[in-house]
N, C-alpha and C positions, 0 to 999 in steps of 0.2 A: 367559664362559658364564653363562647365567641361573642365579640362585640358586633353591634349593628353596622352594616356597611351600605353605601349608596349603590345605585345600579351600575355606575361607571366602574367602581371598584370591583363589583361582583363580576362584570364581564372580564376584567383583567385576571381575576382569580380563577375564572373558568378556563382561561387559556393556560394558566400555570397548572391547573389541575389536569388538563388534557396532556400536557407535556410530561408531567410526572407519571401519569398512567401509561403513556407510551414507553417511557424509559423503564418503568417496572417490567413491562412485557418484554422489552429487548433483553434486559439483564437476566430475566427468568429463562428465556430461550437459550441464552449463552450458557447459563449454568447447567441446563439440562443436556446441552450438547458437549460439554467439557468432560473428558474422561478422567482427568486427575481429580480425586475426591476433594483435596484441599482447595484447589482452584475453584471447583464447582461450588464449594461451601462459601467461599469469599464472594463469588459472583452472585450467589443467592442472597447473601447478606446485603449487597448493594441493591438488589431487586427489592428486598424487604424495606430498606430505607426509603426508596422511591415510593413504595406503596404507602408508607406512613405519611410522607409528605402529601400524597394525593388525598389521604383521609383528612388531613388537617384542612386542606382547601375545601374539601367536601363539607366540612362542618360549617363553613361560612357560606358557601353557594347553595347548599341544599340540593344540588343537582347531581345526577349520575352522568358522567361523560364517558365516551368511548375512546379508547386509544387509537392513534393513527396507525392502522394495521399495515398499510402499504409501507410507511416509514419503518415500522417494526420489522417487516419482512426484509426490507432492503438492508437494514443494519445486521439482521441475522445472517443474510447471505454474505455480507462483507466479513462477518465474524468467521464463517466457515472457510472463506477463501484467504483472508488476510490475518485472521487471528483476533482473539478478543481484546488484546492489548490495544491494537489499532482502533477498534470500535470504541472502547472506553475512552481513549485519549480524544478521539473525534467528538464523542458526545460531551466530553468535559469542556470542549470549546463552546458548545451550546449552553452548558451549565454556567459558564462564566458570564455569558450574555444574560442568562436568567437572573443571576445574582444582581447584576446591574439594575434590572427591573425591580427585583425584590427590595432594593435599597429605597425605592420611592415610597414604600409602605412602612418604613420604620416609624414607630410611635402609634401606628393605627392598627397593626396586627400584632398582638402580644407574642405569638409564636415565631414571628419573622426573624428575630435575632437567632433563635435556635436553628432555624432552617438555613439561614445564610452561613452560620458558622459550620454547620454540617456539610453544606455543599462545598465550602472552601477548603475544608481540611480532611474530613473523614474519608471520602472516596479516594483522595490522593494517597492517603496512608494505605488504604486497601490495595491500590494499584501497585505500590512498591512491594507488596507481599506476593503478588501474583507472579508465577514463574512459568513463562511460555517458552517452550523448547526452541521454536524457530528463531527467537530473538538471540539465542546463544550462538547462532550460526550466521548472524548477519555478515560478519567478516568473510566467511566462506562464500556467501551468496554474492557479496560485492565483488569478490575476486573473480568468480565465474562470469558475472554479468558484465563487469567493466572490461575484462579481457576479451570477451566475445564481441562486445560493441566496438571496441577499438580494432581488433584483428579482423573480424568479419566485415565490418563496414569498409575498412581499407581494402581488403581483398576483393570484395564484391564490386566496390567502386572502380578499382583498377581493371578487373576482368570485364566489367560491363562495356567499357569503351574500347577495350582491346579485342574482345570477341564479338561484340555487337549482336548477340543472340541469347535470348532469355533462357532457352533450354540448356545451352552449353554452360552459361553462367550458373544456372541452378545446379547442374551436375557437379561443377567444380566447387560450388559453395557447400553442397551437401557432403562431398568427400572431405573437403578441408575442414568443415565444421565438425563432423563426427570424429575425425582423427584428432582434432584439437580438443574436443570434449574429453576423449579418453586420456589424452596426454595431460590435460589440465587437472583432471580428477586424480590421476596417478601421481602427478607432481605434488599436488596439495596433500595427498595421503602421506607421502614420504616426508614432506616437510612437517606436517602435524605430528607424525609419529616420532620424528627426530626431536621435536620440542616436548615430547612426553605427554601429548594429548591422548587420554584413554579413548576418546571418541573420534580418533583420526579418520576412521572409515566413514562415519556419518558426516563429518565436515567435508570430506572429499565428495561424498554423494551430493550434498547440497551444492557444492561448487559445480559438479558435472551437470546436475539438473538445470541450474541457472544458465549455464553455458548452452546446453542443448535447446532449451526453450527459446533463447535468444537466436540461435541458429535457425530454428523453424520460422520465427517471426520475420527474420531478414530475408530468407530464401523464398518464402511463400509468394510474394508478388511475381517472382520470375517463373514460378510454376503455374500461376493462374493466368498470366497474360500471354498473348500470342508472341511467338519468338521474335517478331520484328519490332515489338513494342518495348525494347530494352530501355529506352529513355524514360518512358512512363513507369516501368518497373523500378528504375533507379530512384525516381522522385518519390514513389510510394515507399520504397525501402528507407529513404532518408526521413520521411515523415514518421515511419514506424520507429526509427531510431530515437527521434525526439520524443515520441509518445512513451516509449519504454523508459527512457531516462527520466521523463517527467513523472510517470507513475511510480517508478521505483523510489526516486528521491522524495516524493511526497509521502509514500508509505513510511520510509525511514524517518523522515522529519516528524511525522505524527507519532509513530510508535515509540521512538526513542527521544523525542523532544529536542531535535537537532535543527539547525537553520536549513531552510529549504533552498532559497534562490542561489546562494553561493555554491552549494553542492551541485545543484542542477546546472548552473552556468559553467562550472568547471568541467563536469563530465561531458556536457554537450559540446563545449569548445574543443575538447581533446578529440572526441569521436569525429566531429565534422572536419577538424583540421587534418586528421589522418585520412579521411575520405577524400579531401581535396588534393592532398599530396599524392595519394594512390591514383586518383583520377588522372593527374598529370603524368605520372609514371606510366600508366596504362596507355595513354596516347603516344608517349614517346616510344614505348616498347613496340606498339603496333606499327609506328612509322618506320623505325629502324630495322625491325625484324621482319617486316612485310607480312605480318599475320593477317590472314583474311579468311574468316570462317563463314 
């Protein structure tokens, strides 16, 4: 039987209960959207575990709480876009904080030891069993993304001040970007096939898609702004570069438990350095070649 608790403890347990109810809803939605039966079953198991925790807290509070549906919808959307591994790892960060709060109730809540042990180990073991396809191709995605950021950032930076016209820069960027996408995908396919990868085509596809998406993001400011606003387009493009680098490295850091800031700093430094060098080359080329568009 649950022990008696004071009102302060009850309010804390109500917060725990709401968190567990929300997590249950998130994992259940992820399980339903997952096509692989084995992964779906594992995700449903996590959902069931969270529901059991919620029931334990309910036995103390005696209240029925509603899950945070907006938070649940947000995590479900992240799961569709970025994959369930990312969502689970992200939620596990919150679970770590929850465990720290649970520690305060050792000795007062008999079931707390079981819940803490469960949160610390069981879900982590389940995560290692999950097999998400996109994470097998992180290397291919990194190849396409990093090459596009370095090559296109440099190319567009150089062309921006050499041509001083957003439309002309956009045209050159699109042509260069599409050609480079096809070249990059084909090169990666040949390299993967040479290494005996049976999924060489899929790896090349991930590389090409990552490259093409980056091309679109970098060229878009030049398509949207007036042709005379090439400096503004350039600034927006650089901001987009930093945003893409930040987002991608954050995703990889969470999904694969890798350090974030060192990877982000390295990729950002390389891309911006190439942009700066290309900018100078563009100015020099414009001066010596007398280009005036």
